[in-house]
C-alpha positions in Angstrom: 59.1 150.1 137.4 61.2 147.6 136.4 61.9 146.8 132.4 60.6 143.8 130.3 63.3 141.3 129.5 61.8 141.2 126.0 60.5 144.5 123.7 56.9 144.9 124.7 54.4 145.3 121.5 54.6 148.5 119.7 51.1 150.9 121.1 48.3 150.0 119.0 47.7 152.6 116.1 45.0 154.9 116.1 42.4 156.8 114.1 40.3 159.6 115.2 39.0 160.0 119.0 36.2 157.7 120.7 34.3 159.8 122.7 34.7 159.2 126.6 30.9 160.1 127.5 30.3 160.2 131.4 33.5 159.5 132.7 35.2 162.3 130.9 38.3 160.3 129.9 39.6 160.8 126.3 38.8 158.1 124.1 40.8 155.6 122.3 41.7 155.6 119.0 41.8 152.8 116.0 43.8 151.7 113.2 42.3 152.0 109.6 41.0 148.8 109.3 40.7 145.6 110.6 43.6 143.0 109.3 42.6 139.4 107.9 42.9 137.2 110.8 46.1 135.2 111.1 45.2 132.3 113.7 43.1 129.3 114.3 39.3 129.4 113.3 37.1 131.0 115.7 35.5 129.3 118.6 33.3 131.4 120.4 32.1 134.2 117.8 30.3 132.7 114.7 27.4 136.0 114.5 24.1 135.8 112.7 23.4 137.5 109.9 21.2 139.9 111.8 23.9 140.9 114.2 26.3 141.0 111.2 24.4 144.1 110.3 24.9 145.7 113.6 27.4 148.6 113.6 29.8 148.0 116.5 30.7 151.4 118.6 34.5 150.0 119.1 36.5 147.1 117.4 39.5 145.7 118.9 41.6 143.2 116.8 45.1 141.7 116.1 45.2 141.1 120.2 45.7 138.3 122.2 42.4 137.9 124.1 42.1 136.0 127.9 38.4 135.7 127.5 38.5 133.7 131.1 35.6 131.1 130.4 38.4 128.7 131.4 37.4 129.7 135.1 33.7 128.6 133.8 34.8 125.2 133.1 35.1 125.8 129.3 37.9 126.0 127.4 39.2 129.4 126.9 38.2 130.5 123.2 40.6 130.8 120.7 40.0 134.6 119.6 42.0 137.7 118.3 39.4 140.6 118.6 36.4 141.9 120.2 33.4 144.0 119.0 31.8 146.3 121.4 28.3 147.6 121.0 26.9 150.5 121.2 24.8 149.3 124.4 28.2 149.1 126.5 27.9 145.3 126.0 30.4 142.9 123.9 28.7 141.8 120.8 31.2 139.6 119.6 34.6 137.2 120.6 36.8 135.6 117.9 38.9 135.9 114.9 39.5 139.1 112.8 37.9 137.6 109.9 34.6 137.1 111.7 34.3 140.5 114.6 35.4 142.4 111.5 32.1 142.1 110.2 30.8 144.4 112.8 32.8 147.2 111.7 30.9 150.0 110.1 31.6 153.4 108.9 31.7 154.7 112.2 33.3 152.3 113.9 36.2 153.2 115.9 39.2 150.4 115.3 42.0 149.6 117.2 44.9 147.7 116.6 46.0 145.8 119.5 49.4 145.1 117.7 49.5 141.2 120.0 48.4 142.9 123.2 46.6 141.1 126.1 43.1 142.0 125.3 40.7 140.6 128.3 38.7 141.3 131.3 39.2 145.0 133.3 41.1 144.2 137.0 38.4 143.9 139.8 39.9 144.4 142.9 38.5 142.7 145.4 39.8 144.5 148.8 41.4 148.1 148.6 41.1 151.6 150.4 40.8 154.1 147.4 38.9 156.7 149.9 41.8 156.6 152.1 44.7 156.7 149.2 42.8 160.2 148.2 42.8 161.5 151.6 46.9 160.5 152.1 47.1 162.7 149.2 46.4 165.6 150.4 48.8 165.6 153.6 52.4 165.7 153.6 54.1 162.7 154.2 57.1 161.1 156.0 57.5 158.1 153.7 58.3 156.0 156.4 61.6 157.0 156.7 63.9 156.4 159.6 64.9 159.7 160.9 67.1 161.2 164.1 64.7 163.3 166.6 66.4 165.9 165.0 65.7 165.3 161.6 62.5 164.7 162.3 61.9 167.9 163.7 63.3 169.6 161.0 60.6 168.2 158.2 58.1 168.7 161.1 59.1 172.1 160.9 59.1 172.6 157.2 55.4 171.3 157.1 54.8 173.7 159.4 56.2 176.6 157.6 54.7 175.7 154.1 51.6 175.8 156.7 52.1 178.7 158.7 48.3 180.4 157.8 46.8 177.8 160.1 48.6 179.1 163.4 47.4 178.4 166.2 44.8 176.1 165.9 44.8 174.7 162.4 46.0 171.0 162.6 49.0 169.7 161.0 48.4 165.6 160.4 51.1 164.2 158.2 50.4 160.7 156.9 53.4 158.0 156.6 55.0 157.8 159.6 56.9 155.0 160.8 56.1 154.3 164.3 59.8 152.8 165.2 61.8 154.9 162.4 63.5 157.0 165.7 67.3 156.9 165.8 68.8 155.7 167.0 67.7 152.6 167.8 65.2 152.5 170.8 64.1 155.9 170.7 60.7 155.6 171.7 58.0 158.3 170.6 56.5 160.9 173.2 54.5 163.8 172.9 57.4 165.8 174.5 59.1 165.3 171.1 56.2 167.4 169.0 55.6 169.3 171.9 59.3 171.2 171.2 58.3 172.2 167.7 57.6 176.0 166.9 54.1 176.2 167.2 50.7 176.0 169.1 48.7 173.8 167.1 47.6 170.5 167.4 49.8 167.9 165.6 49.1 164.0 164.5 51.4 161.6 162.7 49.6 158.9 161.3 51.6 155.6 160.8 52.1 154.2 157.9 51.1 150.5 159.3 47.3 152.1 160.1 47.7 150.8 163.4 49.5 153.9 165.2 48.9 157.5 166.0 51.4 160.2 167.5 50.2 162.7 169.0 51.4 166.2 170.7 50.2 167.3 174.2 47.9 169.9 172.3 46.3 167.0 170.7 45.9 165.4 173.5 44.4 167.8 175.6 41.6 168.2 172.7 40.3 164.3 173.1 40.6 164.8 176.7 43.1 161.8 177.1 44.5 161.9 180.5 46.3 159.3 183.1 42.6 158.2 184.0 41.1 157.6 180.3 40.5 154.0 179.8 41.5 151.9 176.7 38.4 151.8 174.5 37.6 148.4 172.9 40.3 147.0 170.4 42.8 149.8 171.4 45.5 151.1 173.8 46.4 154.3 174.8 50.2 153.7 175.6 51.2 154.8 179.1 54.7 155.8 180.4 56.0 154.3 183.6 54.1 157.5 185.0 50.7 156.6 184.1 50.8 159.6 181.7 49.7 159.5 178.1 53.2 159.2 176.0 51.3 160.4 172.9 50.9 157.2 170.8 47.4 155.8 169.9 47.0 151.9 168.8 44.4 150.6 166.8 40.6 151.8 167.7 42.0 154.0 170.1 42.8 156.5 167.3 39.8 158.0 167.0 40.1 159.4 170.1 42.2 161.9 168.4 41.4 161.3 164.7 37.7 162.2 165.2 38.9 166.1 166.1 40.8 166.5 162.7 38.4 168.3 160.6 37.7 166.7 157.2 38.8 168.0 153.9 37.2 170.6 151.9 34.5 168.3 150.4 35.5 169.9 147.0 39.4 169.1 147.3 38.6 165.6 148.8 36.0 164.9 145.6 39.1 166.0 143.3 41.7 164.2 145.2 39.3 161.3 144.8 38.8 161.9 141.1 42.4 161.8 140.7 42.8 158.4 142.5 40.3 156.6 140.4 42.3 157.6 137.2 45.2 156.3 139.1 43.3 153.3 139.1 41.9 153.1 135.5 45.4 153.6 134.3 46.5 150.4 136.0 43.4 148.7 134.6 41.2 148.5 137.0 37.4 148.1 136.3 36.1 147.4 139.5 36.7 148.3 143.5 35.5 146.9 146.6 35.9 149.5 148.9 36.7 147.7 152.0 36.0 150.3 154.9 32.9 152.5 154.3 30.7 154.8 156.4 28.7 157.9 155.6 31.6 160.6 155.1 33.4 158.1 152.0 29.6 157.7 150.7 29.2 161.2 150.4 32.4 161.4 148.4 30.8 158.9 146.1 28.0 160.5 145.9 30.1 163.6 144.8 31.6 162.1 142.6 28.7 160.1 140.6 27.2 163.6 140.3 30.1 165.1 138.7 30.5 162.1 136.2 34.2 161.4 137.9 33.4 157.7 139.2 35.0 155.7 136.1 34.8 152.3 138.2 32.4 150.1 139.3 32.2 150.1 143.3 31.2 147.6 145.7 30.8 149.5 149.2 31.8 147.2 152.3 30.2 149.0 155.5 32.6 148.4 158.4 30.5 147.2 161.4 32.8 148.7 164.4 33.5 146.0 166.9 31.3 147.0 169.5 28.2 146.5 167.3 29.3 143.3 166.2 27.2 142.2 169.7 24.3 143.9 168.5 23.2 142.2 164.9 19.8 143.7 164.9 21.3 147.8 165.5 24.3 146.4 162.8 21.7 145.0 160.6 19.5 148.9 160.5 23.0 150.7 160.5 23.7 149.2 157.1 20.3 149.5 155.8 20.2 153.3 157.2 23.1 153.9 154.6 22.1 151.6 152.1 18.6 153.5 152.0 20.3 157.2 152.0 22.7 156.2 149.3 20.9 153.6 146.9 20.6 155.7 144.0 24.0 156.6 143.6 24.9 155.5 140.4 28.2 153.2 140.4 27.7 151.9 143.9 25.9 148.4 144.2 25.2 147.9 148.2 25.4 144.3 150.0 28.6 144.0 151.5 29.7 144.1 155.5 33.4 144.5 157.3 34.1 143.1 160.0 38.1 143.3 161.7 38.4 139.8 163.9 42.1 140.8 164.3 45.1 143.0 163.3 48.9 142.4 162.1 50.9 139.8 162.8 54.6 141.3 162.2 56.8 142.1 165.1 56.1 143.9 167.4 52.7 144.7 166.8 51.6 140.8 167.4 48.3 141.9 167.1 47.0 139.3 164.4 45.3 136.2 166.7 46.9 133.1 166.4 46.2 129.6 167.2 49.7 128.9 169.0 51.6 131.4 170.8 53.8 134.2 169.4 57.4 132.8 169.8 60.7 135.4 171.8 63.6 136.5 169.6 65.0 133.5 171.3 62.4 131.0 169.7 60.8 130.1 173.1 56.8 130.3 172.9 55.4 133.0 174.9 52.2 133.3 176.3 50.8 136.0 173.5 48.9 134.8 171.2 47.6 138.3 169.7 44.0 140.2 170.2 40.9 138.5 168.9 38.1 141.5 168.2 35.1 139.3 167.6 34.3 135.9 169.5 33.3 132.9 166.9 29.8 133.2 168.8 29.8 136.9 168.0 30.5 136.4 164.6 28.6 133.7 163.8 25.2 135.5 165.1 26.5 138.9 163.3 26.9 136.7 159.8 23.7 134.8 160.2 21.4 138.4 160.4 23.1 139.6 157.5 23.1 136.5 155.7 19.7 136.2 156.4 18.6 139.3 154.8 21.1 138.7 151.8 23.9 140.8 152.9 27.7 139.4 152.2 30.1 139.2 155.3 33.5 140.1 154.4 36.4 139.8 157.7 39.8 141.1 158.3 41.5 138.0 159.3 45.6 138.1 159.7 46.3 135.0 162.0 45.1 131.3 161.4 43.1 131.8 164.9 41.0 134.9 163.5 40.5 132.9 159.9 39.2 129.7 162.0 36.7 132.7 164.0 35.6 133.8 160.6 35.1 130.1 159.3 33.4 129.0 162.3 31.2 131.9 162.1 29.9 131.6 158.7 29.3 127.4 159.3 27.0 128.6 161.9 25.0 131.3 159.8 25.0 128.4 157.1 23.4 126.2 159.2 21.1 128.7 160.2 20.0 130.7 157.1 21.1 127.8 154.9 22.5 130.4 152.0 25.3 129.3 150.1 25.1 132.0 147.5 25.9 134.8 148.8 30.1 134.4 148.5 30.9 135.6 152.6 34.7 136.6 152.2 38.3 135.7 154.3 40.7 138.6 153.3 44.4 138.5 153.7 45.0 134.8 155.5 48.6 135.6 156.2 48.5 132.0 158.1 45.8 129.6 157.9 45.8 126.4 160.0 45.9 123.6 157.5 43.0 121.6 159.0 41.1 124.7 157.7 42.2 125.0 154.2 39.4 122.1 152.9 36.3 124.6 154.7 36.8 127.6 152.5 35.2 125.1 149.3 32.6 123.3 152.0 31.2 127.0 153.1 31.6 128.1 149.8 33.4 131.5 151.5 35.8 133.2 149.1 39.5 133.7 149.8 40.2 137.3 149.2 44.5 137.7 149.0 46.9 140.4 148.7 49.7 137.9 146.6 51.7 140.9 146.5 52.9 140.5 150.1 53.6 136.6 149.5 57.6 137.5 148.8 60.9 136.7 150.7 61.8 140.5 152.1 62.3 141.9 155.2 58.5 141.8 155.9 58.2 138.0 155.4 61.8 137.2 156.8 63.3 139.1 159.6 59.8 140.9 161.0 58.3 137.6 160.8 60.2 134.0 160.6 61.6 134.1 164.2 58.6 135.0 165.7 56.5 132.4 164.3 59.0 129.6 163.6 60.1 127.6 160.7 56.9 125.2 160.2 54.4 128.5 160.3 56.1 130.6 158.0 55.8 127.6 155.7 52.4 128.2 155.3 52.5 132.3 154.8 49.5 133.1 152.0 48.7 129.2 150.9 47.1 130.4 147.7 48.4 127.3 146.1 47.3 125.3 149.2 43.5 126.8 148.9 43.4 126.5 145.1 44.0 122.6 145.4 41.6 122.3 148.1 39.2 124.1 145.2 38.8 127.0 147.2 37.8 129.8 145.4 40.4 132.6 145.2 39.8 136.3 144.1 42.5 139.0 144.8 42.6 142.7 146.3 45.6 145.4 146.4 44.8 146.6 149.9 46.2 149.9 148.6 47.3 152.5 149.9 48.6 149.9 152.3 51.4 149.5 149.2 51.1 151.6 145.7 49.4 150.0 143.7 51.2 147.9 141.4 48.3 145.5 139.9 50.6 143.9 137.3 53.3 143.3 140.0 50.6 141.4 142.3 49.3 139.2 139.3 53.1 138.1 139.1 53.7 137.4 142.5 51.0 135.1 143.0 52.9 133.3 140.3 56.3 133.3 141.1 55.9 134.4 144.7 59.3 136.9 144.5 57.8 139.8 142.7 59.9 142.7 141.6 61.6 143.4 144.9 62.0 139.9 146.0 64.8 138.4 147.7 64.2 135.0 146.2 60.7 133.4 146.0 58.8 132.5 149.4 57.9 128.9 148.8 57.1 128.9 145.0 56.8 125.6 144.7 54.1 124.6 147.5 52.1 127.8 147.5 52.6 129.5 143.8 49.6 129.2 141.3 49.3 129.4 137.3 49.7 132.3 135.4 46.2 131.6 134.4 45.1 131.3 137.6 46.1 134.3 138.6 44.8 136.4 136.0 41.6 134.4 136.8 41.8 135.3 140.4 42.2 138.8 139.9 39.3 138.7 136.9 36.4 136.2 136.9 37.4 135.0 140.8 37.0 138.7 142.2 34.0 139.5 140.0 32.4 136.2 142.0 33.7 137.0 145.0 31.7 140.4 144.4 28.3 138.7 143.0 28.9 140.3 139.4 30.4 137.2 137.5 27.0 137.6 135.5 28.0 141.2 134.2 31.6 141.1 134.6 34.8 139.1 134.7 35.1 137.4 131.5 35.1 138.5 127.6 32.2 136.7 126.3 29.3 138.3 123.9 26.5 139.8 126.2 28.4 140.9 129.0 29.7 144.6 129.9 32.6 145.6 128.1 35.0 146.5 131.1 38.0 145.5 129.3 41.5 146.3 129.2 44.0 146.6 126.6 47.7 145.6 127.4 51.0 146.6 125.5 52.2 142.5 125.6 50.8 139.4 125.9 50.4 138.5 129.3 49.7 135.0 128.7 53.0 134.2 127.0 55.6 136.9 128.0 58.4 135.7 131.0 56.6 136.0 134.1 58.9 138.3 135.3 57.8 140.6 132.5 54.1 141.2 133.9 55.4 143.4 136.5 56.4 146.3 134.3 52.9 146.1 131.7 51.7 149.1 130.4 47.8 149.7 129.9 46.9 150.7 126.7 43.5 151.4 126.8 40.2 150.7 130.0 37.0 150.6 129.1 33.8 150.2 132.0 30.6 149.5 130.4 32.2 149.9 126.7 33.4 153.5 127.8 36.7 154.9 127.8 38.1 155.4 131.2 41.6 155.8 130.2 43.6 156.1 127.2 46.9 155.9 127.6 48.2 158.5 124.8 45.7 161.4 125.9 47.6 163.9 128.2 44.6 162.9 131.2 45.8 159.1 130.4 49.9 159.8 130.5 49.5 162.0 133.9 47.2 159.4 135.7 50.1 156.7 134.4 53.3 158.9 135.4 51.5 159.2 139.1 50.9 155.2 139.2 54.8 154.8 138.2 56.0 157.5 140.7 54.3 155.8 143.6 55.8 152.2 142.5 59.0 153.7 142.7 58.6 155.3 146.2 61.0 154.5 148.9 60.9 150.7 150.7 62.2 149.3 153.5 66.0 148.6 153.5 66.3 147.1 157.0 64.4 145.5 160.0 64.4 148.7 162.2 62.2 150.1 159.6 59.6 147.3 159.2 58.7 146.6 163.0 55.3 148.2 162.5 53.6 145.6 160.6 52.6 146.7 156.7 48.7 145.6 156.5 46.7 147.2 158.8 46.7 150.1 156.9 43.7 148.6 155.9 41.3 151.2 158.3 41.2 149.1 161.4 41.9 152.2 163.6 
């Protein structure tokens, strides 16, 4: 991570250890005692005498508390201390002088040394289970390679797992679908067939849209020249009509369903590490954006072993074909909820539907209202792929909304966004339910006519604003193919905010490395750590406070949990994060390099930066963030967003 332009505040002082409970994390330590308040008078916590006699489990003082209450239409309370009760809820928020009354002999006390204490980050669209799966397999890191270089790399992977000859699958992550050199070299199963092995091989594209298989894998999947394309997918075939080995979108499962699942213990162990990394990033709640029975089994295993530190809202995926049968889709979701309703830490009530694909060249599967342009700026006859019609999405939404379920739509292009809004409008007319927080995610391109519809329909806009920066993805791989006018409307957070749309934030991890604080920073400056200039900051940037609210209270609202989390208020769950600096005042660029000192969920410390486990988790986050990035146009042609599971 880049270093801040001004020194961050020193680490908080420590005294003793706070037990971490079921999460199994080392506790945070505190200072020798509370210091006297030096700031303004308390605005939010003058505790009654009976409450003052209640000893807190934890007191954090000398902090810059970002309460987030401005998002509730109230002024932010001026506070520099918080007391956490033994029931895991916030006892008091106020000045040091007020909150110190809750400190008893066995209260752990933390001196924040001026760092921000705020609600934990709520990630409204991520794929931690996919991140866990990927971590178990070798990776090509989206590298550009000649055929010979690729063969050497894959031969090394084969040698590392030679005991799996002749039938064990070699599955490799983060293949760059257009990364073969020289330019124009097309992937073909014959290139993989030449490797010194009899094993089936599958290279999974880092974009989530492409899979490259050898002939052995195609044979196992029984894919031949006569195999039809599945709904929402393509079996790429050569001039001779034979499969090339490349499968796109919903054709990928033709092969991937034959790949054995990782050992349950290994996968659960990997997932535990992934959630520790999330805690080290300050995340206290996730919406897992593509969930089926397999993912729920892993969550069940983690919960039973006390290794699920975050609150999880699983979004159950409704396959494209099932969207045409609302009754069957609803029955499927209810069955999964019934089978796993007892898993501690999970809260059901959301389903996920893919409406389109990705917008970058050459994939161009995002659904647009107007056609894509060719390289010379001339309109083509291609408007992308719309996987679900407005009518079908409306009937599906109405069926789920009538039963109290919330919809979550993947929509990149403006035609897909409109489809989601049309569907929600139909559901609203049918059910009258405005309280469900139906959500549209990604929103790379929104037609101006649809901007006010979000607030009018009560639809949440869940955005991944780390993408809203000027780089090869948004410039070279996109601008020529949609034109300047549409390009100026990319990721319209500012326009949506001006029209009172409810904004929420998500990482879409592992499409990108998990960089929560750079995500928040980029929402404001539209440049981020690696941008080559800002992407329409004046038009679409939002304020620092709005960015913080978007990723806390805003996403809590999306997930219908704002009664419990999302702000720092007396009586709410102590889902808190303590940072190494004051993110409400430091230079915006410095937000990217924030270090999380402590994360609590329900009053339990799930990350302690000074523990050995906490240092290890933070180091893994840093290493992932420092990984390779695309440096040229050719390295990004595969598109970046669709790793969110549409395959």
